[in-house]
N, C-alpha and C positions, 0 to 999 in steps of 0.2 A: 504494500500500500504506500503510494508516494504521498508527499505532503499535500498535493493538489487534490487527492481523492478522499481526504479525511472529511467526515461530515461536519456541518457547522456546529459550533459549541452552543449548547442551550443557554449558556450564561457567560457573563464576563466576570473576571476576577481582577480586582485592583488591590494593591498593598498600601497600607497606611501605617505610619509610625506616630501615633498621638503622644507617646511618651518614650523616653530613651529605653525603658525596659519593657515596652509593650509594642507588639506588631499586630495589626489587624488585617485580615483578608476580608474584603467586601465583595460579596457575590450578588450579582443582579441578573435575573432571568431576562432573556431577550423578549421584545414585544411579540415576535413570531411564536416563540415557545409558549408564552402566556395565553395566546389565542387558540392553541391546539387543544383538541379533546384529550382526555386523560390517556387513552390508549396510544395516541400518537406521541404524547409527551414521554410515556414509558419507552416507546420504541426509539425515540430520539436520545434519551438518556442512555439506554443500553448500547446504541450505536456509538455514542460518544465514549463510553467506557471502553468498548472494544478498540476504538481508534487510539485511545490513550495507552492501552496495553500494547498495541502494535508499535507505538512510538517508543515506549519504554524498552521493548525488545530490540528495536533498532539501535537505541542508545547503548544498550548493554553489549551489542555485538561490534561496536566500533572499537578500533584499536586505541583510541584516546577516549576511554569511557569517562563521561562527565557525571560524577556521582551527585553533584548538586542538582543537575537537571533530572536525573533519575529519581532522587528523593522528592523533588517538587512534583513530578508526574505521579508518583505513587501517592502523595498526599492528596492531590486533586482527584485521583481515582477513588481513594478511600472516602473522601468527602462526597463525591457523586454517588457512590454506592450507599452511603448512609442516608442520602436524600430520597432514594427510591421508594421506601415505604410511605413517606410523606407525600410524594408525588402521586403514587398509586391511590392513596386514600383521599387525594384532593384536599388535604388538610393544611397545606402550606400556602400562605398568601404570596402569590408569585410576583406581585407588584412591589413588594417591600424588599429592602436590602438585607441579606443575611450576613451577619458579622461573626467571623470566627476570630477570637482573641488568642494570641500566642504570646506568652511571657518569657521570662528568662529561662524557665525550665522546659521550654518547648523543644529544644534540640534533642531529637531522638525519641520524643514522646509520641504515643499513639494519638490519633486524631480525637478519640474519645476524650482524652485528657485536655485537648486544646479547645474543644467546643465550649463556648460560653452559653449555657442553656438557662438564661435568666427568665 
């Protein structure tokens, strides 16, 4: 799968550093994704996960393996997988920004530990 054949991402992610010891990932679903029926959203999310797994595999086979890129991809994959039940139950307000807070202890932590579920 070449970069040009990857499906469109169902959301955008931006990184914010509101404090020196805090990093936030802001996730916003695209307007196209928001308008899809639930079944189509699920298909879009699954296709996105598959494309990210393919990208992670491509990175791991390079002679100059980029561990930072690999870690970032795996984090996005894990986040996307954790969103699936909420997308399937149609219980997540897709028009709002989802914020994942990462603090000093985030390096090497699982995404469960990073999610701020206030």
